[in-house]
N, CA and C of each residue as an Amber inpcrd file, in Angstrom:
protein
   408
  -7.4310000 -12.8440000 -17.3630000  -7.2340000 -12.9740000 -16.0830000
  -6.2180000 -11.8340000 -16.0480000  -5.7100000 -10.7920000 -17.1070000
  -5.2720000  -9.5200000 -16.5620000  -6.3040000  -8.7340000 -16.1420000
  -7.5470000  -8.9200000 -16.6280000  -8.7060000  -8.2000000 -16.1530000
  -8.7940000  -8.4810000 -14.4670000  -9.1930000  -9.7830000 -14.2900000
  -9.3740000  -9.9050000 -13.0190000  -8.1120000  -9.9500000 -11.9490000
  -7.1320000  -9.8950000 -12.3980000  -6.0430000  -9.6470000 -11.8170000
  -6.1880000  -8.1110000 -11.4660000  -6.2600000  -7.5230000 -12.1690000
  -6.3530000  -6.0560000 -12.2100000  -7.4400000  -5.3890000 -11.2410000
  -8.6990000  -6.0690000 -11.3500000  -9.9330000  -5.9130000 -10.0990000
  -9.5440000  -6.1970000  -8.7600000  -8.6830000  -7.2650000  -8.9060000
  -8.2080000  -7.6040000  -7.2600000  -6.9880000  -6.6580000  -6.6180000
  -6.2240000  -6.2400000  -7.4020000  -5.1760000  -5.3430000  -7.5510000
  -5.8780000  -3.5710000  -6.5820000  -7.0390000  -3.3140000  -7.6740000
  -7.7030000  -2.2220000  -7.4910000  -8.4220000  -2.1690000  -5.9030000
  -9.1970000  -3.4580000  -5.6510000  -9.7530000  -3.9160000  -4.5340000
  -8.3900000  -3.6790000  -3.2480000  -7.6890000  -4.3010000  -3.4650000
  -6.2540000  -4.2200000  -2.5770000  -6.1650000  -2.8530000  -2.1090000
  -5.9970000  -1.8340000  -3.0150000  -5.5770000  -0.4060000  -3.0790000
  -6.5880000   0.4580000  -2.6120000  -7.7810000   0.0390000  -2.7390000
  -8.8950000   0.6000000  -2.0680000  -8.8840000  -0.0560000  -0.6340000
  -8.8380000  -0.9200000  -0.1530000  -8.6770000  -0.8600000   1.1390000
  -7.5770000  -0.9140000   1.8860000  -6.4820000  -0.2460000   0.9830000
  -5.1770000   0.4020000   2.0210000  -5.7520000   1.6110000   2.0460000
  -6.4130000   2.0000000   0.9500000  -6.2110000   3.2710000   1.4560000
  -7.5010000   3.6300000   2.6830000  -8.7450000   2.6260000   2.5180000
  -9.4210000   2.6620000   3.9800000  -8.9720000   2.1640000   5.5010000
  -7.6650000   1.5590000   4.8870000  -7.2550000   1.2490000   6.2980000
  -7.8120000  -0.0240000   6.7510000  -8.6360000  -1.1400000   5.7930000
  -8.9910000  -1.9620000   6.1990000  -8.1880000  -3.5200000   6.1980000
  -7.7990000  -3.9240000   6.8730000  -7.2070000  -5.0230000   6.5160000
  -7.8110000  -6.4340000   6.3070000  -9.1400000  -6.4070000   6.9620000
 -10.3080000  -7.2950000   6.8980000 -10.5900000  -7.3340000   5.1320000
 -10.5140000  -6.4440000   4.2640000 -10.9660000  -6.2970000   2.9620000
  -9.8030000  -6.5190000   2.2490000  -8.7150000  -6.6030000   2.9200000
  -7.3450000  -6.4570000   1.9200000  -6.7800000  -7.8940000   2.0620000
  -7.1380000  -8.7500000   3.1350000  -6.7550000 -10.1450000   3.5500000
  -6.7340000 -10.9630000   2.0440000  -8.1770000 -11.3210000   1.8030000
  -8.4630000 -12.3580000   0.9830000  -7.7340000 -11.8170000  -0.7640000
  -7.3030000 -10.7650000  -0.7520000  -6.2120000 -10.1950000  -1.9490000
  -4.9880000 -10.8500000  -2.2000000  -4.6240000 -11.2120000  -0.9620000
  -3.1690000 -11.5780000  -0.7780000  -2.8560000 -13.2940000  -0.4550000
  -1.8910000 -13.6990000  -0.7800000  -1.5500000 -15.3310000  -0.3920000
  -0.7340000 -15.0410000   0.2210000  -0.9740000 -16.3610000   1.2550000
  -0.4740000 -16.2360000   2.5280000   1.0750000 -16.1070000   2.6630000
   1.7870000 -16.2970000   1.3270000   3.3080000 -16.4620000   1.7390000
   3.5740000 -14.6200000   0.9670000   2.3760000 -13.9820000   0.5540000
   2.5760000 -12.7190000  -0.2180000   3.6650000 -11.6830000   0.8870000
   4.5150000 -11.1340000  -0.0290000   5.5940000  -9.9740000   0.6810000
   5.4960000  -8.5680000  -0.4690000   5.7650000  -7.3450000   0.3370000
   6.3630000  -6.2540000  -0.4640000   7.6950000  -5.9480000  -0.1410000
   8.1280000  -5.2810000  -1.5050000   9.0730000  -4.8850000  -1.3350000
   9.4350000  -3.6550000  -1.0950000   9.0850000  -2.6390000  -0.4660000
   9.6060000  -1.1540000  -0.6230000  10.9020000  -0.7330000  -1.0670000
  11.1940000  -0.2690000  -2.0380000  12.4320000   0.4260000  -2.6010000
  12.8000000   1.4260000  -2.1110000  14.1370000   1.6820000  -2.2020000
  14.4330000   2.6850000  -1.9460000  15.4370000   2.9490000  -0.4310000
  15.4890000   4.0090000   0.3980000  16.3500000   3.7530000   1.5870000
  15.3300000   4.6430000   2.6270000  15.9710000   4.5130000   3.9070000
  15.2900000   5.1320000   4.8010000  14.5260000   3.8690000   6.0060000
  13.7150000   4.4640000   7.0520000  12.9980000   3.5340000   7.5530000
  11.8130000   2.6690000   6.6870000  11.2310000   3.2730000   5.9910000
  10.1760000   2.5350000   4.8830000  10.8650000   1.4800000   4.3190000
  11.9410000   1.3030000   3.6310000  12.5730000   0.3870000   2.7280000
  12.3220000  -1.0450000   3.4080000  12.3250000  -1.6540000   2.5420000
  12.9100000  -3.3320000   3.1100000  11.5240000  -4.0910000   2.3980000
  11.7550000  -5.5400000   3.4020000  10.7490000  -6.8830000   2.9000000
   9.4190000  -6.5450000   4.0210000   8.2890000  -6.7850000   3.7810000
   7.3010000  -6.9290000   4.7390000   6.7500000  -8.2330000   4.3950000
   6.5430000  -8.9760000   4.9420000   5.3300000 -10.5720000   4.9210000
   3.8800000  -9.8320000   5.1470000   3.3260000 -11.2340000   4.7270000
   1.7070000 -10.8940000   4.8180000   1.5030000 -10.1960000   6.4190000
   1.7390000 -10.8150000   7.4210000   0.9740000 -10.1640000   8.6680000
   1.0030000  -8.9880000   8.6610000   2.4220000  -8.3880000   8.3330000
   3.0060000  -7.1000000   8.6670000   2.1020000  -6.2870000   7.6290000
   1.9600000  -6.6930000   6.1020000   1.1900000  -5.8770000   5.0620000
  -0.3150000  -5.5560000   5.7180000  -0.6060000  -6.7950000   6.3480000
  -2.2740000  -6.4720000   6.8580000  -2.3380000  -5.4280000   8.2850000
  -0.6950000  -5.4940000   9.1450000  -1.0020000  -4.8620000  10.3160000
  -0.8030000  -3.0650000   9.8420000   0.0030000  -2.9830000   8.5430000
   0.1090000  -1.7640000   8.2640000  -0.7580000  -1.1740000   7.7180000
  -1.5040000  -1.8800000   7.0100000  -2.8460000  -1.2560000   6.2200000
  -3.7700000  -1.0070000   7.4010000  -3.9180000  -1.7680000   8.4440000
  -4.4870000  -1.2880000   9.8480000  -3.9850000  -0.0220000  10.5220000
  -2.7570000   0.0950000  10.3790000  -2.2690000   1.4480000  11.0950000
  -2.5270000   2.3070000  10.6280000  -2.7400000   2.4100000   8.8390000
  -3.1090000   3.4030000   7.9390000  -4.1940000   4.2610000   8.9440000
  -5.1640000   3.4660000   9.2960000  -6.3840000   3.6960000   9.8630000
  -5.7920000   5.0840000  10.8280000  -5.3190000   4.4490000  12.0580000
  -4.6490000   5.3870000  12.6600000  -3.8480000   6.2120000  12.3450000
  -3.1700000   6.2690000  11.0510000  -2.3640000   7.6810000  11.0920000
  -3.3090000   8.6700000  10.1220000  -4.0310000   8.3600000   9.5210000
  -4.8420000   8.5980000   8.2160000  -6.4370000   8.5850000   8.8470000
  -7.0580000   9.2320000  10.0070000  -8.5090000   8.3710000  10.4680000
  -9.7810000   8.8040000   8.9470000  -9.4910000   9.4530000   8.3570000
 -10.1370000   9.5360000   6.8830000  -9.9510000   9.1230000   5.9680000
  -8.7200000   8.1250000   6.2010000  -8.3550000   7.4650000   5.1010000
  -7.5400000   8.1270000   4.1420000  -6.6560000   7.6020000   3.2770000
  -6.1210000   7.9260000   2.1900000  -6.9410000   7.6190000   0.9120000
  -6.9160000   8.5990000  -0.0120000  -7.8680000   8.6490000  -1.1260000
  -6.8900000   8.5950000  -1.9920000  -7.1220000   7.2930000  -2.5930000
  -5.8370000   6.7620000  -3.9560000  -6.5750000   7.4210000  -4.8260000
  -6.0740000   8.3050000  -5.8260000  -6.5570000   8.7730000  -7.3430000
  -5.6730000   7.9180000  -8.4960000  -6.2310000   7.0020000  -8.7140000
  -5.3480000   6.2060000  -9.6080000  -4.7560000   7.0880000 -11.0340000
  -4.2390000   7.1590000 -11.1620000  -3.5710000   7.7730000 -12.7540000
  -3.1950000   6.5720000 -13.6580000  -2.7570000   5.1640000 -13.8060000
  -2.5400000   4.3890000 -14.8740000  -2.6680000   2.7910000 -14.3150000
  -3.3970000   2.2570000 -15.0980000  -3.2570000   0.8200000 -14.3440000
  -2.5860000  -0.0610000 -15.8300000  -1.8520000  -0.9080000 -15.7410000
  -1.4310000  -1.7570000 -16.5470000  -1.4360000  -2.9180000 -16.6880000
  -2.1790000  -3.9810000 -16.9340000  -2.1420000  -5.4750000 -16.7840000
  -1.7100000  -6.2480000 -18.0680000  -0.9760000  -7.5950000 -17.7720000
  -0.6380000  -8.3350000 -18.3240000  -0.3280000  -9.3610000 -17.8920000
  -0.7870000 -10.5380000 -18.2600000  -0.3910000 -11.5680000 -17.4570000
  -0.7090000 -11.8300000 -16.0480000   0.3510000 -12.1580000 -15.2260000
   0.2520000 -12.2530000 -14.0540000   0.7370000 -10.6640000 -13.3860000
   1.0850000  -9.8150000 -14.0990000   1.7240000  -8.7490000 -13.2700000
   0.4990000  -7.6070000 -13.8900000   0.7160000  -6.6190000 -12.7260000
  -0.3770000  -5.2930000 -12.8740000   0.1910000  -4.3630000 -12.0800000
   0.3320000  -3.1400000 -12.6920000   1.5760000  -2.3580000 -12.4190000
   0.4560000  -1.1630000 -12.2620000  -0.0160000  -0.1220000 -10.9070000
  -0.9580000   0.9840000 -11.0560000   0.3380000   1.9610000 -10.3370000
  -0.0360000   3.1030000 -10.8990000   0.2070000   5.0810000 -10.5250000
  -0.6490000   5.1630000 -10.2110000  -0.5370000   5.7390000  -8.9290000
  -1.5580000   6.4410000  -8.2210000  -0.8190000   7.6590000  -7.0720000
  -1.9130000   8.5240000  -6.9470000  -1.5020000   9.5640000  -6.1980000
  -1.9370000   9.4330000  -4.6590000  -1.7280000   8.8300000  -3.7690000
  -1.9180000   8.8660000  -1.9930000  -2.2600000  10.6260000  -1.6760000
  -3.5690000  10.3000000  -1.2880000  -3.6060000  11.7590000  -0.2430000
  -4.6780000  11.6640000   0.7220000  -4.0630000  12.2240000   1.7470000
  -5.0200000  12.0470000   3.0280000  -4.5040000  13.1450000   4.4610000
  -5.0580000  13.3380000   5.0950000  -5.0360000  14.1980000   6.3580000
  -4.1960000  13.2570000   7.7260000  -3.1990000  13.2350000   8.0740000
  -2.6670000  12.8750000   9.1300000  -3.1320000  12.9770000  10.4020000
  -2.9820000  11.9660000  11.1840000  -3.8110000  12.2480000  12.7560000
  -3.2510000  13.8870000  13.1900000  -2.0170000  14.0120000  13.1190000
  -1.8340000  15.5300000  13.6040000  -2.0070000  16.6420000  12.6520000
  -2.7480000  16.5950000  11.8350000  -3.6510000  17.3080000  11.1920000
  -3.1600000  17.9780000   9.8380000  -1.7440000  17.3550000   9.4540000
  -0.6020000  17.6860000   8.3550000  -1.2950000  17.1970000   7.0760000
  -1.5050000  17.1590000   5.9930000  -1.8350000  16.8120000   4.7630000
  -0.0680000  15.7160000   4.3190000  -0.8570000  14.4420000   3.4690000
   0.2220000  13.7480000   3.2860000  -0.1870000  13.4440000   1.8040000
   0.5190000  13.9060000   1.1690000   0.1410000  13.5690000  -0.5300000
   1.4890000  13.1160000  -1.6020000   1.2600000  11.9730000  -1.4790000
   2.4700000  10.8860000  -1.7990000   2.0210000  10.7540000  -3.1400000
   3.0000000  10.0940000  -3.9120000   2.9730000   9.4180000  -5.2900000
   3.4260000   7.9990000  -5.1520000   2.9090000   7.0350000  -5.8800000
   3.4560000   5.5440000  -6.0750000   3.3090000   5.0400000  -7.5000000
   4.2640000   4.1900000  -7.6010000   4.1620000   3.2690000  -8.5870000
   4.1130000   1.5220000  -7.7270000   3.3430000   1.0810000  -7.7140000
   3.0470000  -0.2810000  -7.2710000   3.4200000  -1.1870000  -8.6240000
   3.9210000  -2.1660000  -8.7210000   4.1420000  -3.6230000  -9.4460000
   3.9290000  -4.6750000  -8.5450000   2.6510000  -5.1920000  -8.8990000
   1.8930000  -6.5140000  -8.3220000   2.0910000  -7.9030000  -9.1270000
   2.5260000  -8.6270000  -8.6320000   2.8330000 -10.1130000  -9.0650000
   1.6170000 -10.7390000  -8.4160000   0.5750000 -11.5290000  -9.5720000
  -0.5460000 -12.5940000  -8.7800000  -0.2960000 -14.1100000  -9.3580000
  -0.6990000 -14.9520000  -8.2080000  -0.4950000 -16.1850000  -8.1950000
  -2.0690000 -16.5900000  -8.2360000  -2.7010000 -17.3810000  -9.0380000
  -4.0200000 -17.8000000  -8.8100000  -4.4250000 -16.9120000  -8.1260000
  -4.8990000 -15.5830000  -8.9480000  -5.5370000 -14.7190000  -8.8980000
  -5.6010000 -14.0650000  -7.2320000  -4.8380000 -14.0950000  -6.4780000
  -3.9870000 -13.2620000  -5.0800000  -2.7190000 -12.7490000  -5.5090000
  -2.5490000 -11.7070000  -5.1800000  -1.2580000 -10.8720000  -5.1500000
  -0.1040000 -11.3800000  -4.0620000   0.9850000 -11.9140000  -4.8240000
   2.2390000 -12.9090000  -3.9330000   3.2150000 -11.6410000  -3.7970000
   2.8480000 -10.5020000  -4.6540000   4.3640000 -10.0290000  -4.3190000
   4.1860000  -8.3080000  -4.8240000   4.5080000  -7.5150000  -4.1050000
   4.4320000  -5.9700000  -4.6250000   6.0840000  -5.3370000  -4.3230000
   6.3890000  -4.7210000  -5.6200000   7.4200000  -3.9170000  -5.7350000
   6.8520000  -2.4370000  -5.3460000   7.0850000  -1.9150000  -4.4180000
   6.5410000  -0.4840000  -3.7640000   7.4250000   0.6440000  -4.5620000
   7.2900000   1.9540000  -4.7330000   8.3100000   2.6610000  -5.6060000
   7.1660000   4.0600000  -5.0990000   7.8730000   4.8590000  -4.0710000
   7.5220000   6.1940000  -3.4170000   8.5240000   7.1960000  -3.2560000
   8.1200000   8.2930000  -2.3410000   8.7380000   9.0260000  -2.1660000
   9.1800000   8.9230000  -0.5670000  10.3550000   7.8990000  -0.2350000
  10.4160000   7.7770000   1.1040000  11.0210000   8.8060000   2.2830000
  11.9470000  10.0090000   1.2810000  11.8370000  11.2880000   1.9910000
  10.7850000  11.4350000   2.5210000   9.5220000  11.9180000   1.6650000
   8.1140000  12.4410000   2.5010000   8.1290000  11.2760000   3.4060000
   7.8090000  10.1790000   3.1810000   7.0540000   8.9930000   4.0870000
   8.1490000   9.5740000   5.5180000   9.6150000   9.1630000   5.4760000
   9.9540000   9.4730000   6.4360000  10.0130000  10.8110000   7.3650000
   9.6940000  12.1330000   6.3570000   9.4980000  13.1420000   7.3130000
   8.1230000  13.1550000   7.9590000   7.0260000  12.7050000   7.1800000
   5.7930000  12.6440000   7.5680000   5.1820000  11.6840000   8.3960000
   5.7190000  10.3340000   8.0680000   4.7220000   9.6870000   8.7010000
   5.6430000   8.8600000   9.8790000   7.3030000   8.9630000   9.6540000
   7.9790000   7.9290000  10.6800000   7.5050000   8.8080000  11.8980000
   7.4510000   9.9240000  12.3690000   7.1460000  10.5770000  13.9440000
   5.9830000   9.9920000  14.1870000   5.0990000   9.9610000  13.2680000
   3.7130000   9.4490000  14.1260000   3.8540000   7.7980000  14.6650000
   4.7750000   6.8530000  13.4660000   4.8110000   5.8590000  13.8120000
   5.7630000   5.6120000  15.1110000   6.8330000   6.3690000  15.3020000
   7.4550000   6.0620000  16.4840000   6.8230000   6.3840000  17.6700000
   5.9160000   7.6820000  17.4510000   4.9470000   7.7430000  18.6940000
   3.8040000   6.4540000  19.3890000   3.1960000   6.1000000  17.7720000
   2.3910000   4.6040000  17.9770000   3.2090000   3.6970000  18.8990000
   4.5820000   3.6080000  18.5020000   5.3310000   2.2970000  18.9390000
   5.6030000   2.6660000  20.7210000   5.1630000   3.7690000  21.0990000
   5.9380000   4.3620000  22.4930000   4.8300000   3.4520000  23.4260000
């Protein structure tokens, strides 16, 4: 079970990096949510529809995608923890290199919860201005 869960999570991270919500969708339950830990504009809970919309927006923020470089994966029972580096070039030409640790909980082979840990300050400084422009 742990190995199967690990593969679902890695497929989800790949889809996130590619900005592909269609590939990410089958990996998450209908009631899935993420909780971005920390402070600032990115902190808080996002439910399934917002998760997938955010993945789709990644394609606009990083047209060439984010290249996740996996540092470690630990899978045990219904939990998978992935540490990775997320590297990409933003639509404004700036590089975006953040570090992530995500704790996934799975149910019946799909992701139902994710606790996200990343540098919210970097995201606030580099991503948030681009997101605000997209909202206009």
